[in-house]
Structures are given as structure tokens and as C-alpha cells.
N, C-alpha and C positions, 0 to 999 in steps of 0.2 A: 278373448277379445279386451283390450283395455277399457277401464271405466270411461276415459276419454282419451280420444287421439289428439294433441296438439301441435298444432301446424304454425309455423310462421312464413308469412309470404314477403320475399325481400325485393320490393320493387325499386331497384337501382338503377344508377347512371355510367356502366363503364365505358372506357374509353378502348377504340378499336386498337388493337396490338399492345396496349400498355399492360403486360403480363402482369409486371411486380404491382403495379397499382392496384389493377382488380383485384389481386390475390389478397393484397391487404384489406381492401374493401369488403372482400367476401369475409375474411376471417373476423374482421371487426364486429360485423353482424353476427356470425355463427357463435364465436365464443360468449357473447353476451347474451344469445336466446335462451330463454326458459320454455323450450318445448321440446317434443320429440323429433320433430323434422322442420328444417329451415329449406324452404324451396327458393332457389334464384332463377331469372329469365334464361331464356335460351342463348346459347353460345357466351355466357356471362365472363367466362375466364378471358377470353379475346374480345369480347362485344361482337355485336351483330350489325352490319354484315362484314366478314372479315376477307370477303371476295378472294381476289387471286394470291393474297398471304397465305391461304390454304394450299396453293399449288407449291410451295417453298418447305422442302424438307426440313430446314433448318428452323423455320417456325413452328412446325408440328413438333420438333425435339424440344422445343422452348415450351410448347403447351403440356408435354409430358413432364418436364420437369417442374412446371407449374402444379400440375394437378399431384406429382409427388411432394412438393411442400405442403399443400393442402391437407393432404394424408398425414405427413409425419407431423404436422402443428396441431390437428385436430384428434389425436390420438386420446386424448383425456376429455375432449368435448363430451358434455351429455348428449346434445343431439345429432342425429344424422343430418346429412344435408344432399340436396340434389343438385349437382354441378353439371353444367352442360358446355360441351367445348367439341372441338374437332378431335376426332379419336381415330386412330388406325387400328384395323382390325385384319389380320391375315394378309397385308400389304394393301388394303383398301382402306379409304378414309370416308368416314361417317360423320353426319352431324348426331351427336350423342348425348345422351344424359347419364351421369354417374350418380350411383347411390353410395356415399361414402357413410361408413359407420366404423366408430372405434378406430379411425386410420387406416381403414381398408376398403378397397372398392366391393360393395358387395353385390352390384346388379349393375349391367349396362344395357342401356335401351338405346336404338337407332331410330332415326326418324324414317319413317316410310314414304311420305308423299313429299316430295321435292319440288318447290314451286319454281317455276321457270318463266314467268310473266313478270310485266313490269320492271320494277327495280330488283326483283328477285332472279338469281342466275345459279341456283343450286346444283341443279343437274350437270352443271359443267364441273363442278368442284368436290361434288360428294357422291356416294354410292347410296343407292336407297336400300333402307334395311327391310326386313320381313314384318308382316302383322305381329305387332308385339302381344307379350302376356303378360297379365298383370303382375304388380311387385307384392310381394307378401312382406308387409311392414308391421311387425309388431301384432302379427294377427289379423291384420286389415289389408286386404287385396284392392290395391291402388292401382287403377287404370291410368297411366301415364300417357298424355298426348304431347307431342313437341311440335308447336304453332300450326302448321299447316295441316297436322293429322285430325285437328280440331273439326276442320272444315269440310271432313268428309265422312260418310256415314260408315264405312267399311271398318275403319280403325276401332270406334267406339262398337259397334256391333260384336266384332271379334273378342274386344276385351269383356263386355258383357257375358259373352258367350264361353269365355274364360273363367267366370266366377268374379269378376270386378265389382266392388262394393262402392266406390265412389270414383270419380273423375277428376284429375289433377291435370291442369295444361299451362306448360310454360311457354313463353313467349316472347319473340321481338317482332312486334307487329307495328309496322310505321302508322300514323297519322293520317287521315283523311277527313276532309269536312263529314261525312256520314259514316264513318269506319266504325264509332262506338255502338253505334245503333245496329250495325251490319254484326259486329262481334255478338253482341246480345242475343240477335236473332238465330244465329248458329248455334249459340249456345244451349237456347231454348229447343233447337231441332235435335241436338244430339241429347238433352235430357229427355225429352219426349220419346225418343227411340228407344232409350235404355233404362228410362225409370230411376237415374242415378243423379246424384248433384254433382255440381262442377265447380271446382276452385280454380280460379285462372290469373296468374301472374305475368305483367308485361314488363319490357324493358322501357326505361324512361332516359330522354336525352337527345340531343343533335349529332347526326353523323354525316357529315357532308351536306348533301339536299334533303336527307331524311330526316324526319322529327318522329320519336317515339314517345307516345303520351301517356305511358303508364297506365292508369285506370283499371287497376287489377279489382277482380270481382268475385263473389261467390253466390251461385244460384242453386236454391234447392230443389228437392226432387218435383215441386210444384211449380218450377220455371219462375219463382219468385226471388227477385234481387234482394238478397239478405245483406250483402255488404257491395260498398261503391268505393275504391281508394281515390287516392289524389289524381289528378291531370298533371303532367309537366312538372312534376317534381317527386323526389324520391321519398318512399314511405317503407315503413316495416310494421307489419301489421300481423296479430296475434289471433288465433282462435282454437277453441276446444270444440271438437266434434265427438258427440257421443249416440252411438247406435242405440234406438229403441224400437226393439221388433223391427219393421222394415223401413223405418224413418230415422233421418240424421237430426239431432238435435244441433244446432250451430250457434256457439255463443263466443263473442269476441269484440274486437274494435267496431266504433260506430261509423258508419257511412260519413263521407265526405259531399257535401253539396255539390250538384253538377254545376259548371259553367253554362251560361247563355252561349249561343251560337256565336255570337261576336266575339264573346270575352274567350271561348275556346281557339277560336282562330287566331286572335291577338296572342294568347298565351303561346300558340304554337310558333308564330314569328318570333316573338322573344327568346325561346329556349333555342330554337334553332340559330339565331345570329349569335346569342350568348356562347352557346357551346362550341361554334365554329371558330369565332375570335379567341376564346379562351383555350380551347384543346389546342389550336395552333399558334398560341403564343403571341399574338398581337398584342400590343400596348392599348390599343384604341382603333377607332376609326375616323376616316374624314370622309366627305362627301362634299358634291357640288350642290349647293343652295340657290336654287333658280326663283323662288318665291312661288313655285308652283305646288301643285298637290301631291305629286309623287316624291319629291325630295323631301316636302314636309312630313309626310307620313314615315318615311324612312329615317328621318332624323329624330323623330318622337320614338318609335320603335328602337333606334340605338340608344336613346338616352334612357329609356326605360330598362332595356336590357342589361346595358353596360355601366349607367351612371352618366350624366351629363358631363361629367369633367373628364370623360374618356371620348368625348365627340366633337370634331372640329367641323365647323360648317364653314364653306367656302365660296362667297359669291363671285361671279366672274363675268361682270357686266361688259355688253357691247354697246354699240350705237343704238343699238334696237330694243335693249332692256328700257322697260317703262320705271318710272319713279315707282309706281304702285309695287313693281316685283321688288325693287330694293328695299323699300319700308317693309314690306311683307316677310322677306327672309332677314332681316333685322329682327323685326318683331318677333319671329319664332325664335330665334337663337336666345333673344333675352327671356322669353318666357320659360325656356326649357334650361337655361342656365349653361348653355354650351360656348364655348369660343365662336367668334364669329371675326371673318376678316374678307377683306374685299382686294381681289386681284383683277384690274382690268384687262381686257385682251385684245385694247385698240393697238396698242404697239406691235405686238406679233401680228395681228391680222393687218394691218398697213403694211408689214414687211412682206407677206405673203402675197398681197395685192400688186405690191411692187415688182415682186418677182414674178409673178404670174399675171401679166396684166390683163387677160382675158379671163380672169376668174369671174365667173358670175352663175346666177341659176342655182340648181341643187350642189353645184361644186363649191360654190362659195357660201352656201347655207351650211353645208358639212364640215367645211375649213374651221369654221367657229367652234363647232361640236368639238372637232379634233384637236384644236387648240387648247380648250378647256380641259379634255381628256389627258394631254401632254402634260399642263400644268398641275393636273391633279396627281397622275402617276409620279412627277417629279417631288411633289410635296410628300408624297408616300414613301419613295425610295430615301427622301432625305431624314425623314422621322420615323420612320416603322411603322407608322398607322396604315393598317388595312384601308384601301380604297373601298368604298360601299358603292356599288353601282344601284340606280333608282329606279331603272325601267319598270314598265308592268307588263303582263302578258298579253294585253290586247296589244300594245304597240310591239313587242317581239314577235306576236302571231302574224302581223302583216307588213314587218320590215320598218316600221316607223320608229327607226333609230339607226345612228351612226356607228361603223365599224370604226375601232380605234378611237372613238370619240365619247359621246354619252353611255356606250357600252364597256368603256374601261372600267376594271374594277377585280377585286379578288372574290366578291359574294355581293348577291343580291335578296335583300328580305321581299320584295315584291315580287320575284320573277313569277311566281304562280297565281298572282292574283290579278283578276281582271280590273279594267278601269272603274267599272261601275262598283267593284267591290272595295277597291281602295278608298272612293268616296264614302261609301257605307262606313266603313272602319276607322275614318278620320271623325265622322259624325259621332260616332260611339265612344271615341276616346276623348274628344271634346266634352261628352255628357258625363265623364267618369268622375270630375273634380269639381271645385267651386270656382275655378279660375280656368278661362278657355286658353287651351295651349297653342292649338293652330289658328291664326286669324282667320275669322271669318270670310275675308274677301278671297282668301287662297281657295276657299271650298265652294264659292259661289260665281268666282269669274270663270270665263270661258277659256278653257285650256289653250295653251300655246306655247309652242317652243321658242318665240321670240328671234327668229333667224333672218325674218325679213320684215318690212313695214306690214303693219295691220295682218299680221298672221294669225290663224286660228287653225286649230287641230281639224275641225270640221270643213276646212276647205278641201282637207286631202282624202278624210276619212268619214263614213256615215256616222251619225250621232252614236255616242259609245252605247247608250241602251241597245240601240239596234245591233251595231257591232258586235256586241258582247254576247248576246243570244245566238246571232249567227255562229259565232267562233265556237259557242260552247256545244251548239248542233255539231259542228264540223269535229272538233278536237274530242271532246269528251264521250259524245255519243254515235259519232260515225252515222250521221244521218244523211239521207239523200238530199238532192237539192230541192225535189218533189216533198219531202218532209219538212223540210226547214221553211218553205214557202207554204206550206199548212199552217205554219206557225204565225203568220202574218207578215211575209217578208217577200219583197219585190224580186223575181227571178234575175233579172240583171245584177240587182246589188248583191245576192248570194253567190254568183258566179264570180264577181269581181272581187269579194271578199276570198273566195277558195283559191282563186289565182294568186293573190298577194300573198296568202297563206303558206302556199306551196314553194313559191317564188324566193321566200324568205328564209329556206332550210338552212342555205348557207350562212347566213347571219347568225342564227341560234345555235349554230355548231360550234361557233368562235365567242358564244357568251359566256360570262362568268357563271359558277354554280349559284343555285339559289333555293330557297325554301320549298319543298313540295307540299301541298297542301290538298291537291285534287288527285282524282284516280287517272290523270292523263297529263301529268306534267311534261313540259318540253324536256327532251334527253332520252334516257331509256325507256321511259313510258311510250315515247311516241317516235318512231325511228323511220323516218320518211328519207329515200334518196334526195340527194341534192340534185344529180342530172336525171331529171324526170318528164319525158315527154308526155305523160298522161295529162298533164296540165294542159297540152295543147289541146285536147280533146274538149275539157271543160271550156277553154277560151273561145274555141271554133264554135262550141255550141253557143256560146254567149253573142257571138257575132252574128 
């Protein structure tokens, strides 16, 4: 056994499908490493999740060429590297890790447990591999875990039984608000079962609706956290592991202080938006600035993520827009340093009222929203900036949004945030500097769509603290009506919210993508039928 096994954990931000760019990023780190082994995240060659790209033979052919380039370029590198990618074996495609030493693939390990829930769909594109054996690397038996394999005891038990001396886990594990605690608990369980230390490296970056938070870590045989890496940013970390009897001594980089819950959530939103905009090549974003809390927080997130010079705020007043809203929208843009302009909807609205004389009620309200959506999309088309939608999860849950109106956009940073979370995060952001960014009146005034005289959200919806608690019970927890009522809610209100939730599914199918931060974001996490007569049962019980 060597005096010390030197390992580099490379927590990087690859881009899905950017094979040349990802390969360069891998080589830049690999060739400069002063260690025995450089460990990269799961699927680093093509980034995770590659989804149906894996079903294209031409994509897999390019993966093979990328691995060949890595082998050729690394012939004279001192360290070996663990590189993960889709890999074909005997005509089957696996989620695999390749150990490359001196320009040669010396070991191939395939993923055993393929996740098939939430955002994961690996059983559709990969074949499950057998329970793995340890990798003999420089005299040390390394038990390699490919992401999901760490979540089940059978893989680690098998590795331990085969003589593994330490555990190494490569991951592309998405962010959720309590995921970091869950990962540590899972790691502790695997260590308790095997008595082996565990090194964990995770992908970082935004990919469509998913954010990977990094947070790589090392935990010793006593389940003590010896190292914690950055969250939401790349990092390359070096460690020396020395075996002394039955114990490992771990020496290397110092831990990074963890974020508070609010800052962690905020950083996830920044990274998700930034990577979506930059990886898709948009020059910036624009959004409708109403003087309300949702558009205000969206603008602040965009300015912090992209720079205020890349954010364009557009206020589109109607006859129902208050002077307070005009003033607040203007003040927000000035505080941020973003561009701000006013485009009235009165003339186009008058034209529609002339063309459709009986336009009234909800149709009249929604027409205002659709005119605003039309204006914003026209501005987006003219200048190339991506339209940022600003609705929150509470509104999308109950359908309090207008198709082809305020739902227009290419992306939504608030999509998975409940309204109460929006307020909480806005207050947190205001407290982070010497200067208040979001005008206090935006946070304290009663929320309103301002689509008719004296309109308030609470005319249509339960108070948001009540609504959000009911929705969280229905969406994240799948609680029964009885269980939700036991939390202090009126049964009629619970049934009404459930009805609104299920009847709004058709709107959510047409909503823009947005950042996932919960275990049950709308989309692939929660797949409900649009045509759904079970809701009649719920409504019948209510009546």
C-alpha cells in the first residue's frame, strides 16, 4: 500500500451535449492535478441528464471519440482519472465509470441501481449493471458507487464483502431544499454498515429545470464530516488518505462554511437562471415589472445572476394600475440599476374593446394580461432577450394565471416557490446589504393583479399562508383531506383548493420551464392527467 493515496475531487459544471467543451474542462483539471487519482462527477463527458440523446447512436459514437481523445491526451499524465459517461458493452448502453491510466481504460464499472422516479428516467435509456467489485488502484481496494448505488445497502455490502477499503461516490444529484441533509444521512448509513470512509463528489450547475448544487464531501469511519465543499460553484479539492492500521487519516483542503437555508435557496435560483440563460446563448432577459412582489423578486434574482445591465424591466400600465405600482416598479429598477420603460396597454385594450363590444368579466381581465404577454414577446423577438415569466407555485397550482398572458416566457425562476416563500426570500434579500433593494411597500401591500377596480388576490383565493400549507400537503406529501384538515384547515376550503389544483393541470402543461427546488415540482415530478374525472368525486363530496 502506498504511503498516501492522493485523490482530487473535481466538482465541475459541464454542459449537456457539449462534448468538446466538457473534454477540455476535464483535461485542464486532469493535467494540472498533483495527485494519484482525479475523480469527476457522474456523466461528466456529456453532463447529466443526457436523456434521449443516449438513444441516438451518433451521440454514443461521439462519446466514444471523446473518450478516445481523453485517453490519447492523458498518456503522459501522472494521475489516473475516473471518467463517467454512457458506454456501450455488447450492444447494450450503460451508465458507466471508466478508470483511465496512462492513456488506457484499465477498469469499467457500470451503475447497478437505475433511478426511475421524479426527474430520473434511467431505466428507459440504460441497462442495469451487476453488483460491482472493488477497483484495485495502487494497492487500495476502492469501492466505487455511481450516484444511486449509494442509496441502497446492497452495493456497499457487496463491495465490503469483496474487500473494499474505502468508498468513493460519483454523483449528479439535483438540489432540493433538504437534499444535503438527506445525502449526509445516507452516507452515514452506508458507513455504519461497512465501517469504511466515504468520498463524495457531485456535479454543479443548472440544466433546464434541474440545479446541481455540488456540495462534495468526505466522511470518515466514525461518520464525522471531515470536508464540505462549495455549494453552487465549481471546486477542485485535494486530499491525502493514509491507512494507519484499520483507520484512514484524511488530510487536505479545508471545509467551506455552509449557507443558511435562505441563502442556499437563493443561490440555487441564481445558478439555475444564470446557466439557463448563458448556456442557451441569450444576451439577457426582460420581464414585466408590475410593482408586485413576484416580478420584483424575479428582477432581483435576474440582476444578481446576470448583472443589472442584462435585465430589462417593462411596466405596462392599464386604467387599473395604481400610482403606487408605477412608483414601486420605477424605484425597484433604479435600486437595481436595470433599464426600465413604460408601455401602456390602453390603446390596444381599447381596440379589443371596440372589436369585441361585450368583453367583460374574466375575459376582460385576461385580455389585459394577454396584451401584456404579446408586448413582451414582441420585445423579446425584436431584441433577442429571453422573456422571464414571474408566476409562483401557489398561483400555478390553482390556475391563478393567464394562458398566453402572464404565463408567457422562456423560463421562470419562481416556478417552484410558494407565495409565502417568495415573501420570505424577498425579506431575506433586502436584509443582505446596507441599501433596501425591494421597496418595502411591495412586500407589505396586499397582492393584487390590478385587472379590475379594487381587486385583491384574497377575493379569489384563501390567504396565502393557508393556501400554501394546503397545497404543500396535497402536492409534496399526498396527504388525505382528513390529514390536511387535522393541520387546522376547513374541509370545504381543502376540497376547493384540491379542485382548483387538479383543474389547472392543462395550464401547467403549457407553462415555461423553471427551477426545481422541491421534491415535487410541477412537470415530471408530478404527472397528473388533464382529463381527470376523479376530481368530480372530490367536488361531489364538497357539495
